[in-house]
N, C-alpha and C positions, 0 to 999 in steps of 0.2 A: 711307603714311598712308591711302590709299584702301582698301587691304586691311583695315586696322584698322576703318574706318568700316563697310564691308560686313559684316565678321565681327561687329561689335558690334550692328548692326541685325538681322542674322540670328539671333543668340543671344537678343536681347530679344523677338523676335516669336514664338519657339517655346519650348516648355518643354524645358529640359535637365536631366538627372538631376544630383544633387549631385556625382557623381564625375567630371563632365565639366568641365574648365577649359580656357580658351583660353590657352595658354602661348606659342606661336609663331604668327605670322601668315603661315605659308607655305601654299601651296595643298595640300600633302600633309597638313598638320595639319587644315585645314578639311575635307578629304575624309574624314579619319579620324573627325572629330567628327560629320559627317553620317551616316556609317555607324553609329557608336555610337548616335546618336539614333534611327535606323531600327530598330535592334535593340531599343532601349528601348520604342518605341511598339508593336512587334510582340509584346512580352511583357507589356505593361501590362494590368491587369484590364479596362479598357474595350475594348481590342482583342480580348481573349479573349471578352468578352461578345458583341461584334459577330460574331465568327466562329461563335458558337453559334446565331445567328439564321439561319433558313432564308428567304432572300429569295424572295418570290413574283415571279419575274422576268417581264418583258414578253416573252413568246415567241410566235412564230407557231404556227398549227396547220396540219395537213396533211391531205390526203385519202388514205385508204387505197387499196389496190389495187382494192378492191371499190366505191370511190366514196363510202364512208361517211365522215362527218366524225370525225376523231380529234384529240384534243388532244395536242400534242407536249410531253411533260414535260421540263422543263429547270430543275431546282431547284439552287440553289447550297447544297449541304448539307454539314454537318459530321457525320459518322457518330458515334453515341453508342455507349456500351459496354453499355447496358441496354436491355431491351425496352420499358420504360415511358417512354422519352424523349419529351418533348413537342415538337411541331412549332410553330415560331413564324414569323409572317409580318409584314412591314412593310406598312403601309397608311396611308391618310388624307392630309391636306394636308401636302405636303412629305415624305411617308413617315415621319413622326415617331412614329406610333402602332404598337403591336405587338399582334397577336392570337396567343394561344397555344392550340393545339388538343390535347385529349386525348380519351380514350374517353368521358369523362363529360360535360364541358361546356367550351365555349370561354370563355376569359377575355380581356378586352380592356383594354389599358392605353392610354387615350386621351391624346394630346398636348394641350398648351394650345390649339393651333389647333382641334383637333377638339372639345374641350370647349366652346370659344366657339361653334362652329357648332351644336352640340347645344343649348346654352343659347338661342341665337337662335331656333332652330326651336321649342323648348319655349315660349318667351315668346310667339311669334306664334300657336302652336296654342292655348295657354291663353287668349289674347285672343279667338280665334274662339269658343271654348267659352263664355267669360264674356259675350260679346255676346248669346248665346241663353239665358243663365241669370240675367239681370238683375245681372250683375257678380259672381256667386258662383262659387266653384270648390270641389269636394269637399275637405273637410278632410284627407282621406288624401293629397292631393298634397303636403302639408308633410313627409311621410315621406321624400321624395326631393329630392335636391339639384337646383337648376336646371341644373347642368352634367352631370347623370347621364343615361345612356341609359335607366335604369329609369323615370325620370320620363317620358321620351318614350313608352315602352310604356304607362305608366299613362294618359297623356293620350290616346293612341290608343284605349284601351278606353273612356275617357270620351266620346270622339266617338261611339262606337257606342251609348252610353247616351243621350246628349243628342239626337243627330240620328237620327231614325228613317228607315230605308230606305237601301239601298246607294247609291242615286244621291246622296242628300243628304250622306252620309258622304264619298263620293269627291269631291264638289264642294268641301267644306270643306278637305280635305287638299290638293287641287290648288291652291286659292287660297292656302293657307299656303306651299306650295312656290314659287309664283309671286312671293310677296312677298320671297323671298330674293334675287331679281334685280330691280334698279331698272327701273321701267316704261319709261323712256326707252331703256335698252339693249335691251329686248325689242322695242320698236317699230323702232328703227334696224336691228337684226339682221334682222328679217323683211323690211324694205324694201330693204336694201342687199345682202343675201346670199341668193342663191337656192339651193334644195336641190341638192346634188351629192355625189359620192363623197367629196371632200375635206372637205365640211361634216359628213358622217356620221362620217368618221374623227376630226374635231376633237371632235365630241360624245362619241365613245367615249373619247377621251383625257381630256376634262374630267370625265367620269364616274369614271374610274379615279383621277384625281389629286385631285378635290375633293369627291367624295361617298362616300368610304370610311367616313366617320364614321357614315353611315346604313346601309350594307349590309355593311361589313367588307372584307377583302382581295379584290382582283379584278385581272384582267389583260385587256389587249386581245387579241382573237383574230380571225382572218379571218371575214368574213361567209360563211355556208355557201353562198350562191347564186353568189358570184363571187370569193371570196377577198380582197375588199377588207377592209382592217383596220378594220372598222366595227362590230364586235361586242365585247361585254364578257362575260367569264366570271367570275361571282361564286363564289368558292370555297364559301362556306357563308353564306347570307344571315343577317345579324345580327338583323334584325327578325323574320324567319320563325322563327329558332331561339328567340328570347326571347318572342315572342308565342305560339308553338306553336299557331297557328290558321290553317287554310287560308283561311277567309273574311276574316280580318284581313289576310292576305297579299295577297289580291286587292283588297279595298276600300280598304286603307290604303296599299299600296305599288304593286302592279302597275298598276292602272288610273290612279291619280293621277299616277304617274311618266310613263306614256305620254301622258296629257293635258298634263302639264307641258312636255315637250319639244315637243309639237305647238303649244301656245299660246305658249310662250316663244320658240322658235326656228324654228317652222314645219317641224319635222322629225318624220317618222314614227318611232316607237320601239315595239318589241315586247318584252315581258318574258315569258320562258318558265321558270317555276319548276319545279324538280325536287323533288317532295315525298318522294322516296325518300332522297336524300342531302342535301337542303337547299340545293343549289346553284341557280344561276339563270343564264340566258343572255339578255343584253339586246342586241337587234339593231336598228341604226339604218338608216333608209331603206327599210324594208320593212313591209308589212302582212301578218301571218301569222295562221294559224288560232288561235283561243282556245278551241276546243271542249274540250280536255282540262283547261285551267286552270279553266274555269267549271263543270266537272262533277266536280271532285275531291272525294273523301269526306273527312270530318272526321278529324283525328288521334285515335287512341284516348286519348291523354293530354291532349287539349284540355280546358281548364277549363270552357268554355261548352258542351261537348258535351252534347246532350240538353236544352238549354234552349229550343230552337226549337219551332215548332208540330208538327214530326214527331219528338217526343222519344221515341217508341216505339223509335227506333233506338239510343237511348243504350246504350253499352257493347257494341254489336254491331259486329263487324268487317265487316259486309255493308252498311253504310250507303252509299247510292248517291251522295249529294251533301251537302256541308256546308250546314247550314240558313241560313247567313249569305249564301250566294251567291244571286243573283236567278234 
């Protein structure tokens, strides 16, 4: 009888194909059913879909023989049969979202958790804008869903319109990010936990697991100075790709994010965007040079290119600096 109860509970908790029936309650029969169930799951459409996903695994990086920092590639890949196969990566809260990369544009399939995070950020950012515009928001905002990343990019552009000057824009975005974390948690964290390597590693882990909705797929990598796992490599920054603007990257993402970690957790953070491939490295616990980031030229395809005071550079590949940078 106890075998019957175990088998009955086992079969009710798992999905069994119609052709699997419990005829005899022997151990050999149960083993056969488990094996058949495994075969069914491995050939199901859901399993096949999961196999086609290229997981952006958390892998360490190594130093080359010449001392240069090199990322150690370790992707769980299922090879395709065509040259135009798209690469997909899991990201976001609980890894439930999927980003698909091709030669033209990245597509993002946000999970319900990530959509909620985007909606929360959008609501708080819209509130900041409306505080300075007597409660009004551009009618164009209605074109975008509260849960969409497109609305986030639109509101970021509105910040640039409503708040004049890079310092004011960075302050508003920093305040919006800080409101995502309850004040009491921020106060207790800074009082009870002092900066250390394990704190830097924890912040890197938090960034990968809970801020993918903002920047896209990422992985933890060793910090270049000491190999502590306290840096994050963002494969292709979602905001940078969709905004297409160097100044927006710096004023809306880089500087506010660095300020956020310092003010929220008392941790130094440094973002180093790569404007050639759209990737970014976020390093915790170190203050690094920002000379390159603050002198980057505007993208040729930037929509606001040429709108600044030095608009004689518009359309020129020789522009020395994005006009939105201080």
